[in-house]
C-alpha positions in Angstrom: 22.8 64.4 63.2 25.2 61.3 64.2 27.5 63.2 61.8 27.7 66.5 63.5 27.9 64.6 67.3 30.7 62.7 65.6 32.4 66.0 64.4 31.8 67.4 67.7 33.2 64.8 69.9 36.3 64.7 67.5 36.5 68.5 68.1 36.3 68.2 71.6 38.9 65.8 71.7 41.2 67.6 69.7 40.8 70.5 72.0 41.1 68.2 75.2 44.7 67.1 73.7 45.7 70.5 72.9 44.9 71.6 76.4 46.8 68.9 77.8 50.2 69.5 75.4 49.8 73.1 76.4 49.8 72.3 80.1 52.8 69.5 79.5 54.9 72.3 77.7 53.9 74.7 80.4 55.0 72.5 83.1 58.3 71.6 81.3 59.0 75.1 80.8 58.4 75.9 84.6 60.7 73.1 85.4 63.4 74.5 82.9 62.9 78.0 84.6 63.4 76.3 88.3 66.3 74.2 87.3 68.2 77.6 85.8 66.9 79.6 88.9 68.5 76.9 90.9 71.8 76.8 88.6 72.1 80.6 89.1 71.5 80.4 92.6 74.2 77.6 93.0 76.8 79.5 90.9 76.1 82.8 93.0 76.5 81.0 96.4 79.7 79.3 95.2 81.1 82.7 94.1 79.9 84.4 97.2 81.4 81.4 99.3 85.1 82.1 97.3 84.9 85.9 97.8 84.2 85.6 101.5 86.6 82.8 102.3 89.4 85.2 100.4 88.2 88.4 102.4 90.5 89.0 105.6 89.0 88.3 108.8 90.6 90.8 111.4 89.0 94.4 111.9 92.2 95.9 110.9 92.5 94.5 107.8 89.0 95.0 106.4 89.3 98.6 107.7 92.3 98.9 105.5 90.6 97.4 102.8 87.6 99.8 103.0 90.2 102.6 102.5 92.5 101.2 100.2 89.6 99.6 98.0 87.8 103.1 97.1 91.4 104.9 96.8 92.3 102.4 94.0 89.2 102.6 92.2 89.1 106.5 92.4 92.9 106.6 91.1 92.3 104.0 88.4 89.5 106.0 87.4 91.2 109.6 87.5 94.1 107.8 85.8 92.0 106.6 82.9 90.2 109.8 82.3 93.3 111.7 82.4 95.1 109.1 79.7 92.1 109.0 77.5 91.1 113.0 77.8 94.4 114.8 78.4 97.2 113.0 77.5 95.8 111.3 74.5 94.3 114.7 73.5 97.4 116.9 74.0 99.4 114.0 72.1 97.0 114.3 69.2 97.4 117.7 69.2 101.1 117.9 69.1 101.6 115.0 66.7 99.0 117.2 64.6 101.2 120.1 64.2 104.3 118.2 63.7 102.8 116.6 60.9 101.4 119.9 59.4 104.8 121.1 59.9 106.2 118.3 57.5 103.5 118.5 55.2 104.4 122.2 54.7 107.9 121.5 54.1 106.8 118.9 51.5 104.4 121.3 49.7 107.7 123.9 49.5 109.7 121.2 48.2 107.3 120.1 45.5 106.2 123.8 44.5 109.4 125.8 44.8 112.8 124.6 42.8 115.3 123.3 45.4 119.2 123.1 45.2 120.8 119.7 44.9 121.7 120.2 48.6 118.2 121.6 49.6 119.9 124.1 51.9 117.1 126.8 52.1 114.5 124.2 53.0 116.7 122.6 55.8 117.6 125.9 57.1 113.9 126.7 57.3 113.0 123.4 58.9 115.8 123.9 61.3 115.2 127.8 62.3 111.7 128.4 62.1 110.1 124.9 62.9 112.8 123.0 65.2 113.2 120.1 62.7 116.1 118.4 61.5 115.7 117.4 57.7 117.7 115.7 55.4 117.0 113.5 52.1 118.2 110.0 51.3 119.6 108.5 48.2 117.7 105.4 48.9 114.3 105.9 47.6 113.0 102.9 49.3 111.3 102.9 53.0 113.1 100.6 55.4 110.8 97.7 56.5 108.5 98.2 59.6 110.0 97.4 62.9 108.4 95.8 66.1 105.7 98.8 67.4 105.5 99.0 71.3 102.8 97.3 73.1 101.4 100.5 74.5 102.3 103.9 72.5 99.9 106.5 72.2 102.6 108.5 70.3 103.2 105.8 67.4 99.3 105.3 67.2 98.5 109.5 66.9 101.3 110.1 64.7 100.5 107.2 62.5 97.0 108.6 62.2 97.9 112.1 61.6 100.6 111.3 59.1 98.0 109.3 57.0 95.6 111.8 57.4 97.8 115.2 56.4 100.2 113.4 54.2 98.6 110.7 52.2 101.9 109.5 51.3 104.2 106.1 52.3 106.0 106.6 55.6 108.0 105.2 57.8 108.4 106.4 61.8 110.6 105.3 64.7 109.2 106.6 67.9 111.6 104.2 70.3 114.8 104.3 68.6 116.2 107.3 70.0 115.1 108.7 73.4 114.8 112.4 72.8 114.0 112.2 69.1 111.3 110.9 66.7 112.4 109.6 63.5 109.8 110.4 60.3 110.4 109.1 56.6 108.0 110.0 53.9 108.6 108.7 50.5 108.4 111.4 48.0 108.4 111.0 44.2 112.4 111.3 43.9 113.5 110.8 47.2 113.1 110.0 50.7 112.6 112.8 53.0 113.9 112.1 56.8 112.9 114.4 59.3 113.9 114.3 63.2 111.6 116.0 65.6 112.2 116.4 69.1 110.1 113.8 71.2 108.8 116.5 73.7 107.3 118.6 70.6 105.3 115.4 69.4 103.4 114.0 72.4 102.9 115.1 75.9 106.4 113.9 77.6 105.6 115.7 81.2 102.2 113.6 81.7 104.1 111.0 84.2 104.9 113.3 86.6 101.1 113.8 87.3 101.0 109.7 87.7 104.1 109.9 90.1 102.5 112.5 92.1 98.9 110.6 92.0 101.0 107.6 93.3 102.9 109.3 95.8 100.1 111.3 97.5 98.2 108.0 97.6 100.9 106.5 99.3 101.2 109.2 102.1 97.5 108.8 102.5 97.6 105.2 102.9 100.4 105.5 105.6 98.1 108.3 107.2 95.4 106.0 107.2 97.3 102.9 108.5 98.6 104.9 111.5 95.4 106.3 112.4 93.6 102.8 112.0 96.1 101.3 114.1 95.4 103.7 116.8 91.8 103.2 116.7 92.1 99.1 116.5 94.5 99.1 119.5 91.5 99.9 122.2 89.6 97.4 120.7 92.5 94.7 120.9 92.9 95.7 124.5 89.4 95.4 125.5 89.1 92.0 123.7 92.1 91.0 125.6 90.7 92.2 128.8 87.3 90.1 128.1 89.4 87.1 127.4 91.4 87.4 130.2 88.3 87.8 132.7 86.9 84.5 130.8 89.8 82.5 131.8 89.6 83.7 135.4 92.4 86.0 134.9 92.7 89.6 136.1 92.9 92.2 133.5 95.5 94.7 135.1 95.8 98.3 134.2 92.8 98.4 131.7 90.5 101.2 131.2 88.4 102.5 128.5 90.5 104.2 125.7 89.8 105.2 122.3 86.7 106.4 120.3 83.5 107.0 121.9 81.9 104.0 121.1 84.8 101.6 122.2 85.0 103.6 125.3 81.3 102.8 126.0 82.0 99.2 125.2 84.8 99.3 127.6 82.9 101.1 130.6 80.0 98.4 129.8 82.3 95.7 130.1 84.0 97.1 133.1 80.5 97.5 134.9 79.6 93.9 134.1 82.9 92.9 135.6 82.4 94.7 138.8 78.6 93.4 139.1 80.0 89.6 138.5 82.7 90.1 140.8 80.4 91.7 143.4 77.8 88.6 142.9 80.6 86.2 143.3 81.6 87.9 146.7 78.4 87.9 147.8 77.8 84.3 147.2 81.2 83.4 148.8 80.0 85.3 152.0 76.8 83.5 152.2 78.3 80.3 151.6 81.0 81.0 154.4 78.1 81.4 156.9 76.2 78.7 155.8 78.9 76.5 155.9 79.8 77.6 159.3 76.4 77.4 160.5 76.1 73.9 159.2 79.4 72.7 160.4 78.6 73.9 164.2 75.4 71.7 163.9 77.3 68.8 162.8 79.9 69.4 165.1 77.3 69.2 168.1 75.7 66.1 166.5 79.3 64.2 166.9 80.0 65.7 170.3 76.7 64.1 171.4 77.3 60.7 169.9 80.6 60.7 171.2 78.9 61.1 174.5 76.5 58.5 174.1 79.2 55.4 174.1 79.5 53.0 171.5 77.0 51.0 170.2 75.8 49.4 166.9 73.3 52.1 166.5 75.3 55.1 167.5 78.2 53.6 164.7 75.4 53.9 161.9 74.5 57.3 163.1 78.1 58.4 163.1 78.6 57.0 159.9 75.6 58.9 158.5 76.8 62.1 159.8 80.3 61.7 158.4 78.4 60.9 155.2 76.3 64.2 155.6 79.4 66.4 156.4 80.9 64.9 153.0 78.0 65.8 151.2 78.0 69.3 152.6 81.4 69.9 151.9 81.1 68.8 148.3 77.8 71.1 147.8 79.6 73.9 149.3 82.5 73.5 147.1 80.4 73.0 144.1 78.5 76.0 144.5 81.3 77.9 145.7 83.4 77.1 142.6 87.2 78.4 142.7 86.4 81.9 143.2 89.2 83.7 145.2 92.0 81.9 143.9 94.3 84.0 141.3 95.7 82.6 138.2 99.7 82.0 138.4 102.0 80.1 135.9 102.2 76.3 137.0 104.0 73.3 136.2 101.3 71.0 134.5 103.6 68.2 133.6 104.9 68.1 137.5 101.0 68.3 138.5 100.0 65.2 136.3 102.9 63.7 137.6 101.5 63.7 141.1 98.2 62.8 139.9 99.9 59.5 138.6 101.5 58.9 142.1 98.1 59.2 143.7 96.5 56.7 141.2 99.5 54.3 142.0 98.9 54.9 145.8 95.5 53.4 145.2 96.4 50.1 143.3 96.3 51.4 139.8 98.9 51.0 137.1 99.3 54.8 135.6 101.6 56.2 133.1 102.2 59.9 132.3 103.2 61.9 129.3 103.6 65.5 128.4 104.6 67.0 125.1 105.3 71.1 125.0 106.2 73.9 127.5 104.7 73.0 130.8 104.4 76.1 132.2 100.4 77.3 132.0 98.6 80.5 133.8 95.9 78.6 135.6 94.4 78.4 139.3 96.3 75.7 140.3 94.3 74.3 143.2 91.1 74.6 141.2 93.1 72.9 138.1 94.4 70.3 140.3 91.0 69.4 141.4 89.6 69.3 138.0 92.0 66.9 137.0 92.0 64.7 140.1 88.4 64.3 139.9 88.8 62.6 136.4 91.4 60.7 137.7 89.9 59.3 140.5 86.7 58.6 138.7 88.8 56.4 136.3 90.6 54.8 139.2 87.4 53.7 140.8 86.4 52.0 137.5 89.6 50.9 135.8 92.9 49.0 136.5 95.2 50.9 134.0 95.3 54.8 133.6 97.2 56.8 131.3 97.1 60.8 131.5 98.8 62.7 128.7 99.1 66.4 128.2 100.0 68.7 125.1 100.8 72.2 125.3 101.0 74.4 122.0 100.9 78.2 121.3 97.0 78.4 122.1 95.7 75.2 124.1 96.4 73.1 126.9 95.0 69.7 126.2 95.1 67.0 129.2 93.8 63.6 128.4 92.6 60.6 131.1 92.4 57.4 129.5 91.4 54.0 131.5 90.6 50.5 130.5 87.1 50.3 132.4 83.9 49.8 131.1 83.3 53.3 129.6 79.9 55.5 129.5 77.5 54.9 126.6 77.9 57.6 124.1 74.1 59.1 124.8 74.8 59.7 128.6 78.1 61.3 127.9 76.5 64.8 128.1 74.1 63.7 130.8 76.9 62.4 133.5 77.8 66.3 133.6 74.4 67.5 135.2 75.0 68.1 139.0 73.2 65.6 141.2 72.8 63.2 138.4 73.4 59.5 139.4 73.1 56.8 137.1 73.6 53.1 137.9 76.3 52.7 134.6 77.2 56.4 134.7 80.4 57.0 136.5 80.1 60.7 137.9 80.3 59.7 141.5 82.8 61.5 143.3 84.3 60.3 146.7 81.6 61.2 148.5 78.9 59.8 146.1 77.3 63.0 145.7 77.1 62.9 141.6 79.3 66.1 141.5 82.7 64.9 140.3 82.3 65.6 136.6 80.2 68.6 137.3 82.8 70.3 139.5 85.6 69.3 136.9 83.5 70.6 134.0 82.9 74.0 135.9 86.1 74.7 136.9 87.5 73.7 133.0 84.9 76.2 131.8 85.6 78.8 134.4 89.3 78.9 132.7 87.7 79.4 129.2 87.9 75.8 128.4 85.8 72.6 128.5 85.8 68.7 129.3 84.7 66.1 126.7 84.2 62.6 127.0 85.1 60.0 124.2 86.4 56.7 123.4 89.4 55.7 124.8 92.4 53.4 123.0 92.6 51.4 126.0 88.9 50.3 125.4 87.4 52.4 128.5 86.5 56.3 128.7 88.8 59.4 127.4 88.3 62.5 129.4 89.8 65.3 127.5 90.5 68.7 129.3 91.0 71.5 127.1 91.7 75.1 128.2 93.4 78.4 126.5 96.9 79.1 127.4 
């Protein structure tokens, strides 16, 4: 009984061990499968990324690729089928016919007696078969010459000669342009045969290839002209949308092109009209609010002037003046820069003027501008954008450096100072309207917390933006970047 129990326990242990090994092997196999799957997926992702990076980015180039690629594939398939079926087959038939004629001449030479000059055999070959035959005294074939890299004639003729004649032979398919030379070693001589090249292989097949390539080029030219006319309305729509995003007028734009493009252009014009109407209504409303509030403030000032000069009255006057300044800032922020048209402006002269303003406030300022200075902007609004940044720097620093650079795409203006700067975690917060932090430098002259908000709003209305960073002077760098 104890022996049976021991055997049972040993069998159970072996079973558990086998199960453990099986689970370990299965786990290792699953891990290997996952590793292979990850490697395959990584290779595929790298291949897809490389293909995507090499693909053209423009709609015009992609449309041409959609047309050209199937055309090239189709022409390649047609050319392959023609070469494989038509050209090879015809060449093989012609080579077989010429080889059979040569085999017939060899049989005649062997069967029937010939004179020393073989006149009758040459006449039959010349008059009946169109071949030029002679017999060489040298009984040895010349060494094989270099074979052409790609010659269906050489391959087909050699195969037919081996099959039909079965004697040592030598051929030259490249020595003479219009003739093919064939030498066959007979028992007592070497028969040399000159056959017209046109009778040995299909020599007119290249006309098919020329016509195929020519028609492809014609179709490609038509496709290019057609696509250019189809892409042009899309480009005009993109230019109009970009101009409107920069605050410029899209002059003489109207829907053109295909139905879908016309629908998109009409939707853009409707959206543009709604935005302009909303801006006009807001401007009208703000003008009314501004008029009414200024009237009330004017009455306050008049009544305070009639009350005389006392310390209490002076305090109220200061509060009224501060309220008037705050009102102007709020209305200006809400109104934005609507109504002003974009026009070419000299940015180098503008930042020079801002430098003089900073120096009048007792600050040390310098400017530098690189590139063409003329840029199309809304001058008054853009000047206010930069002035807010310069005045913000002048309020907190002693040294200011204004830099400008214009290339073919962007106008970049930087305002550097040596002030205390703004912590990195607050550089986006200070652009929020009405936000005033103790250490944040977003206060404008009225102390409303709208200086940087107004500046960014103006930059974005030009299609650009403002970012804050560290200045080489140790303070804050404000960078204005707008498209030109």
